N, C-alpha and C positions, 0 to 999 in steps of 0.2 A: 667264703672265708678268706680267700687269697686277697681280694680287694680290700677287705677290712684290715687285714694285716698290713698291707702296703701303705694304706692311708695312715694307720696308726704309727708305723715306723717313720713315715715322712714327717709327721708332727714331732716325733721324738728326735729325729735328726736335726730338725730346725732349732730345737732348744738345747741340744746336746751334741757338740762337735765330735765327741768321742765315738758316737754311733757310726759304724761302718758296715756297708753291705757289699757282699761278693756274690755274684751270680755265675752259675755254670753254663753260660751261653744260652739263656732263655729268659722269658718274661719281658721281651722287648716292648710290647705294648703297655703292660701294667707298670713297668719300671722306668719308662721313658721320662716321666716327670721327675722322679727321684734322681736319676742320673744327670739330668740337666740342671737341677737346682743345687745338687750337692756333688759336683764332679770330684772333689777331694775326699769324698766319703763313699765312693762307689768304684767298683772294679768288676769288669767282665773278664773272668779268668779263662774262658773258653771251656770246651768239653774236657775238663781235667779236674775231676772232683777230688782226687787224692791230693793234687797240688793245692786245690782250693782250701782244704782243711789245714794243710801245712802252713800256707801263707796266712790264713786266719789266725793260727796259733801265734805266729811271729808278731802280727799286728796287735793281738790281744796282750801279749807279754810286754808290749811297749805302751800299754795303757788304753788301747781301744776296746770298745764293746762291739765285737764283730759278729755279724749275721751271715751265715752261708746258706744259699737259697737254691733249691733245685726240686725236681719232681720225683715222686715215688721213692724208690730205694737208692737213688743216686747220691743224695747227700748223706746217707747213712751207711748202707751195706757196702757200697763201692769204695768208700774211704774209711771203713771201720777201723783199720789199723792206725791210720793217722789220727782219727778222733780219739782212739784209746791211748796210744803211746805219746802223742804230741799234746793234744788239747786236755784230755782228762787227767793224765798222769801229772801234768804241770799245773792243773787247776786254772787253765786259761779261760778268759771270759769270752767263750765262743758259743754262739747260739745257732743250733742246727735247725733249719726250717725245711720241712717236707710239705709240698703243696699237693701231694697225691696220695693221701691216706687210704688204706683199704683198696677198694675196687674203683677208685676215682678215675683211673685211666684203664678201665676194664677192657676196652676195645683194642688196646695195644699189647695185650697178652701178659703172661705170668711175670716176665721181666720187669713190668711196670706195676704189678700188683704189690702194694706194701702190706704184707700180711704177717710178717715176723718182726717188724721194726720195733714195736713197743716192747716186746720181750727182750730183744737184743740190747736196745738202748737203756732199759732199766737195769740190765745186768752190769752195766759199767759203773764202777764206784763213783759216787758223788754227783751223778747226772740227775737233773730235774727233768721229769718226763711229763709233758702236758699235751692233752688232746681235747680241745674245746669242742662244744657241740653246736654253738650258735654264734651269731655275729657279736653279741655283747661279750661272751666269754673270750672270743678271739681278740678283741680290742684290749680287754682287761689283761688277758694272758700275755700279750705282747708287751704291755707296760710292765707287768710283773717280772718277766724274765729279763727285761732290760736292767732292772734294779737288782736282780738276783745274781750273786757272784758265781763264777764257775760255769761249767758247761750245762746248757739247757737244750732240750729237744722239744720242738713245737710241731705237732703233727696236724696239718690242716686238710680238710676234706672238701671235695667239690660240692657235696650236699651239706645242708645245715638244718637244724631244728629251728622252729619259730622262737623268737626271743620272749622269755617269760621272766622278767625281773621284778622282784618284790620292791616295794617302796623302801628306799634307803639301804637296799642290799649292797653289801660290799664283797668284792671278789677277793678270795684268799687262796694262794697256792696251797695245796695239800688239804683242802676242805671240799667235800662233795656238796652238791646242791640238790635239793628236792625241787623238781620242776613240775610235778603233778602229785597231788595228794591222793592217797588210796588207803584201803583198810585190809584187804585179804592177801594180796601178793605184791612183792616189791621187785621191780625191774631195776637192775644196776647196769648202766650202759655208759658208753663213751663215744665221743666224736659225732659226726653228722648223723649216724644211725639212730641217735636219740630221737630224731624227728619221726622215724618209722616206728620206734617203740611207743611214742606218744599216740600215734594213730592206732596201734594195736591195743593200747590201754583203753582208748575210747571205744573201740569195737567190743572189747570184753565186757563193757557195761551192759551190752545187749544180752549177755549170758549171765548177768547177775554177779559178775566178778569185778570187784573194785581194786584197781591196780595203782600203786604208787610208782612214780618214775624218778630215778635219781641219776643225775649227770655227774660222772666222775671225770672232771676235767683234768685232774692231776693224778697220775698213777704212781708217781714217786716224787716227793714223799706221799705216802698213802694215808688216808683219813681212817685210822684204825678205830678211834673212838666213835666217829660218825657211823661207821658200819656196825659196830657193836650195839649201838642204840636201836638199830633197825631190826636186828635179828629176832628179838622176842615179840615183836609187834605183828608179825605176818605169818601166814600159813606156809608160804614158800618164798624163797629168794632165788631169782633167776638172773644170771649175768648174760649180757648180749653185746657182742662186739664184732666188728668187721675186721677180723684178725684171727690168727690161729689161737685156739683156746689153750694151747700149751704155752705157758709163760706170759700170756697177755693178761687181760683184765680178769679172766676166770682164775688164773694162777695167783694174781695179786690178792683177790678176794678170799680164795681158799687159804692162802698163807695167813692172812690177817685173822680169819675166823679161828684158826687153830691156835695162833699166838695169843689171842685174847680169850680163848676158851669160850667162844660164842658159837653155839651150834644151832643152825636153823632147823625147823621141822622138816623142810624139804629144800634141797639145793639142786639146781640144774644149770647147765651152761650151754649157751647158744653161740655158735661161731664156726669158724673153719676147723673141721675135725682132723687135725694133724695130717693135712694133705696139701699138695700144691694145687693152686687154682688154675688148672690147665685149660679151662673153658674160656673162650673169648666172648665178650659182649658188653653191653652197657652196665653201669653200676647197678641200676634197678634189676636188670636181667640176672646178674650174678648173685645179687642178694636173694632173689627168688630161687635160683638154681641151687645155691648152697644152704637154703633153709633158714634165712635170717630176714625175710621180708615180713610184712604185716600179717599175712595169712598164716605163715609158718609159726610165728610167735604166738598167735592166738591158739592155733591147734595144739602146739606143744604145751602151752600153759594149761589148757583145759584137760589135756591128757594127764598131766602131772597131778593136778588137783583131784582127778577122779581115782587116783591110786589109793585113796584112803581105805 
């Protein structure tokens, strides 16, 4: 997803001189072309993320569309006060890019696991929160947040789902996408984990369970009407996220269901259960350890459906 984002941003910078990219001293290989082609639209601010957010706000208030770029929690939690007080409060055109969603940097430990970012960023007033699942959604989301005024958060994953775009399909912020049709259970997921969810849905066919998969690429604003339409059509609704279930996708979905008075027959949430991801390992290993890999999704779904 990182490569798709940088390629898309490079094209946008070529046609729009207002686009400005600030990095926190990383991405030297992938950002080299951008920095050479657009030296007046690029700044390496060093390992100083709080300063990065402040400088970005100043540039944005002078008319720039500023992207701040770093990994994991560094462009969000480390400079949360600056994002909140400087960028958000003043409605600055700052786009916060995290290239390490969930367990992407699993081997580097808990400090690099982004498992609370969606909840925290969506709690900030006026922030658009985007978590694409595949290469197509990443490219389209990059274009969309460039045109969207105010602060936006784009959470990119090391993993990604296969692209499944319908003919003439249009990307729209705030609208979920059905990426697999099904009849009995609906999986509502976000980010690169959607690829794992698709595999689990295919596996469930062997057990006679038809599963629909929905990609929620935008958590804020959320597609209340889209979710409402899903509820009455399935025996169970399951949220799946590489994030704490408190305040993340599960929280968004539960809030929406209550607000629209839409009550699924069964509701279950899969994700990090209000705990720190203290274990170290690859992204796949941690998904398995914390019960959000293909096998766990299949097992939990079958168990839920058997409770009738």
